[in-house]
A tleap script that builds the chain and sets N, CA, C and O, in Angstrom:
source leaprc.protein.ff14SB
mol = sequence {
  NMET LEU LEU GLY ALA ALA LEU GLY TYR ALA
  ILE GLY ALA THR THR VAL ASP LYS PRO PHE
  THR GLY LEU LEU ILE GLY VAL GLY LEU GLY
  ALA LEU VAL GLY LEU ALA ALA ARG LYS ASP
  PRO ARG LYS CARG
}
set mol.1.N position { -16.209 49.124 210.923 }
set mol.1.CA position { -15.824 50.100 211.276 }
set mol.1.C position { -15.976 49.956 212.946 }
set mol.1.O position { -15.076 49.486 213.642 }
set mol.2.N position { -17.202 50.417 213.450 }
set mol.2.CA position { -17.805 50.227 214.775 }
set mol.2.C position { -17.419 48.900 215.721 }
set mol.2.O position { -17.198 48.790 216.927 }
set mol.3.N position { -17.439 48.045 214.727 }
set mol.3.CA position { -16.748 46.696 215.474 }
set mol.3.C position { -14.942 47.074 215.763 }
set mol.3.O position { -14.415 47.000 216.873 }
set mol.4.N position { -14.681 47.219 215.298 }
set mol.4.CA position { -13.030 47.394 215.083 }
set mol.4.C position { -12.775 48.522 216.320 }
set mol.4.O position { -11.985 48.248 217.224 }
set mol.5.N position { -13.669 50.101 216.288 }
set mol.5.CA position { -13.450 50.670 217.072 }
set mol.5.C position { -13.651 50.430 218.601 }
set mol.5.O position { -12.958 50.946 219.479 }
set mol.6.N position { -15.029 49.303 218.858 }
set mol.6.CA position { -15.270 48.422 220.113 }
set mol.6.C position { -14.215 47.840 220.400 }
set mol.6.O position { -13.824 47.935 221.563 }
set mol.7.N position { -13.559 47.187 219.586 }
set mol.7.CA position { -12.531 46.147 219.540 }
set mol.7.C position { -11.143 47.504 220.493 }
set mol.7.O position { -10.687 47.649 221.627 }
set mol.8.N position { -11.059 47.891 219.715 }
set mol.8.CA position { -9.952 49.527 220.541 }
set mol.8.C position { -10.037 49.457 221.213 }
set mol.8.O position { -9.097 49.254 221.982 }
set mol.9.N position { -11.320 49.563 221.583 }
set mol.9.CA position { -11.301 50.009 222.989 }
set mol.9.C position { -11.751 49.422 223.894 }
set mol.9.O position { -11.793 50.017 224.971 }
set mol.10.N position { -12.252 48.054 223.812 }
set mol.10.CA position { -11.666 47.083 224.953 }
set mol.10.C position { -9.975 46.782 224.850 }
set mol.10.O position { -9.276 46.528 225.831 }
set mol.11.N position { -9.668 46.836 223.965 }
set mol.11.CA position { -8.096 45.934 224.294 }
set mol.11.C position { -7.621 47.686 225.177 }
set mol.11.O position { -7.430 47.927 226.369 }
set mol.12.N position { -7.579 48.482 224.108 }
set mol.12.CA position { -6.913 49.472 225.104 }
set mol.12.C position { -7.537 49.644 226.658 }
set mol.12.O position { -6.735 49.972 227.532 }
set mol.13.N position { -8.706 49.468 226.965 }
set mol.13.CA position { -8.760 48.992 228.371 }
set mol.13.C position { -8.476 48.160 229.107 }
set mol.13.O position { -8.753 48.057 230.302 }
set mol.14.N position { -7.635 47.195 228.145 }
set mol.14.CA position { -7.796 46.130 229.247 }
set mol.14.C position { -5.983 46.363 229.348 }
set mol.14.O position { -5.350 46.009 230.342 }
set mol.15.N position { -5.465 46.888 228.366 }
set mol.15.CA position { -3.875 46.933 228.033 }
set mol.15.C position { -3.822 48.507 229.176 }
set mol.15.O position { -3.549 49.524 228.538 }
set mol.16.N position { -4.029 48.705 230.546 }
set mol.16.CA position { -3.719 49.780 231.069 }
set mol.16.C position { -2.366 50.558 230.884 }
set mol.16.O position { -2.300 51.787 230.864 }
set mol.17.N position { -1.235 49.665 230.745 }
set mol.17.CA position { 0.072 50.203 230.613 }
set mol.17.C position { -0.091 50.945 229.553 }
set mol.17.O position { -0.084 52.162 229.733 }
set mol.18.N position { -0.281 50.417 228.169 }
set mol.18.CA position { -0.268 51.359 227.050 }
set mol.18.C position { -1.803 51.212 226.326 }
set mol.18.O position { -2.203 50.292 225.612 }
set mol.19.N position { -2.534 52.459 226.767 }
set mol.19.CA position { -3.783 51.923 226.561 }
set mol.19.C position { -3.804 52.918 224.972 }
set mol.19.O position { -4.978 52.885 224.604 }
set mol.20.N position { -3.078 53.639 224.087 }
set mol.20.CA position { -3.111 54.273 222.890 }
set mol.20.C position { -2.610 53.320 221.995 }
set mol.20.O position { -3.042 53.355 220.843 }
set mol.21.N position { -1.451 52.137 222.428 }
set mol.21.CA position { -1.303 51.255 221.214 }
set mol.21.C position { -1.825 50.225 221.308 }
set mol.21.O position { -1.688 49.316 220.489 }
set mol.22.N position { -2.612 50.170 222.457 }
set mol.22.CA position { -3.785 48.425 222.692 }
set mol.22.C position { -4.559 49.113 221.461 }
set mol.22.O position { -4.636 48.604 220.343 }
set mol.23.N position { -5.147 50.401 221.850 }
set mol.23.CA position { -6.397 51.319 221.227 }
set mol.23.C position { -5.748 50.876 219.536 }
set mol.23.O position { -6.545 50.187 218.898 }
set mol.24.N position { -4.991 51.066 219.120 }
set mol.24.CA position { -4.258 51.227 217.554 }
set mol.24.C position { -4.206 49.893 217.253 }
set mol.24.O position { -4.664 49.465 216.193 }
set mol.25.N position { -3.605 49.070 218.220 }
set mol.25.CA position { -3.950 47.745 217.501 }
set mol.25.C position { -5.226 46.493 217.497 }
set mol.25.O position { -5.346 45.319 217.146 }
set mol.26.N position { -6.052 47.570 218.122 }
set mol.26.CA position { -7.594 47.013 218.095 }
set mol.26.C position { -8.425 47.258 216.858 }
set mol.26.O position { -9.210 46.533 216.246 }
set mol.27.N position { -7.878 48.916 216.612 }
set mol.27.CA position { -8.583 49.617 215.765 }
set mol.27.C position { -8.227 48.719 214.086 }
set mol.27.O position { -9.004 48.382 213.193 }
set mol.28.N position { -6.642 48.559 214.225 }
set mol.28.CA position { -5.852 47.941 212.864 }
set mol.28.C position { -6.785 46.748 212.931 }
set mol.28.O position { -7.644 46.727 212.050 }
set mol.29.N position { -6.785 45.527 213.997 }
set mol.29.CA position { -7.373 44.258 213.903 }
set mol.29.C position { -9.053 44.348 213.614 }
set mol.29.O position { -9.529 43.277 213.237 }
set mol.30.N position { -9.710 45.123 213.700 }
set mol.30.CA position { -10.673 45.282 213.250 }
set mol.30.C position { -11.073 45.509 211.802 }
set mol.30.O position { -11.852 44.865 211.100 }
set mol.31.N position { -10.317 46.626 211.520 }
set mol.31.CA position { -10.439 47.168 209.938 }
set mol.31.C position { -10.364 46.078 209.435 }
set mol.31.O position { -11.411 45.605 208.994 }
set mol.32.N position { -8.799 45.096 209.291 }
set mol.32.CA position { -8.613 44.242 208.648 }
set mol.32.C position { -9.836 42.877 208.415 }
set mol.32.O position { -9.894 42.218 207.377 }
set mol.33.N position { -10.644 42.688 209.495 }
set mol.33.CA position { -11.421 41.472 210.089 }
set mol.33.C position { -13.125 42.250 209.481 }
set mol.33.O position { -14.134 41.646 209.116 }
set mol.34.N position { -12.905 43.612 209.567 }
set mol.34.CA position { -14.142 44.530 208.986 }
set mol.34.C position { -13.780 44.071 207.290 }
set mol.34.O position { -14.633 43.404 206.706 }
set mol.35.N position { -12.664 44.406 206.649 }
set mol.35.CA position { -12.117 44.470 205.145 }
set mol.35.C position { -12.644 42.784 204.756 }
set mol.35.O position { -13.401 42.659 203.794 }
set mol.36.N position { -12.203 41.497 205.554 }
set mol.36.CA position { -12.228 40.527 205.577 }
set mol.36.C position { -13.754 39.880 205.182 }
set mol.36.O position { -14.080 39.125 204.266 }
set mol.37.N position { -14.809 40.720 206.643 }
set mol.37.CA position { -16.228 40.469 206.207 }
set mol.37.C position { -16.716 40.892 204.956 }
set mol.37.O position { -17.434 40.171 204.263 }
set mol.38.N position { -16.379 41.965 204.650 }
set mol.38.CA position { -16.701 43.059 203.342 }
set mol.38.C position { -16.688 41.826 202.423 }
set mol.38.O position { -17.821 41.436 202.141 }
set mol.39.N position { -15.751 41.172 201.927 }
set mol.39.CA position { -14.974 40.262 200.609 }
set mol.39.C position { -15.624 38.931 200.722 }
set mol.39.O position { -15.897 38.204 199.767 }
set mol.40.N position { -15.821 38.708 201.833 }
set mol.40.CA position { -16.136 37.012 201.872 }
set mol.40.C position { -17.766 37.100 201.505 }
set mol.40.O position { -17.996 36.238 200.658 }
set mol.41.N position { -18.692 37.669 201.769 }
set mol.41.CA position { -19.808 37.837 200.788 }
set mol.41.C position { -20.188 37.848 199.226 }
set mol.41.O position { -21.096 37.230 198.668 }
set mol.42.N position { -19.224 38.738 198.669 }
set mol.42.CA position { -19.120 38.729 197.528 }
set mol.42.C position { -18.593 37.763 197.020 }
set mol.42.O position { -18.797 37.624 195.814 }
set mol.43.N position { -17.596 36.583 197.832 }
set mol.43.CA position { -16.844 35.646 196.792 }
set mol.43.C position { -18.169 34.343 197.010 }
set mol.43.O position { -18.307 33.318 196.342 }
set mol.44.N position { -18.740 34.675 197.798 }
set mol.44.CA position { -19.798 33.122 198.023 }
set mol.44.C position { -20.820 34.050 197.303 }
set mol.44.O position { -21.956 33.645 197.058 }
savepdb mol mol.pdb
quit
């Protein structure tokens, strides 16, 4: 989740036109990546 928050903040900062939307997208992508990263070690 920390990684997702960092990604969201970075995307929000780069997209000055729509920082809130960029933040939401970044957090969403970060959450998906975080879930995938958690599931991978268990499968392997």
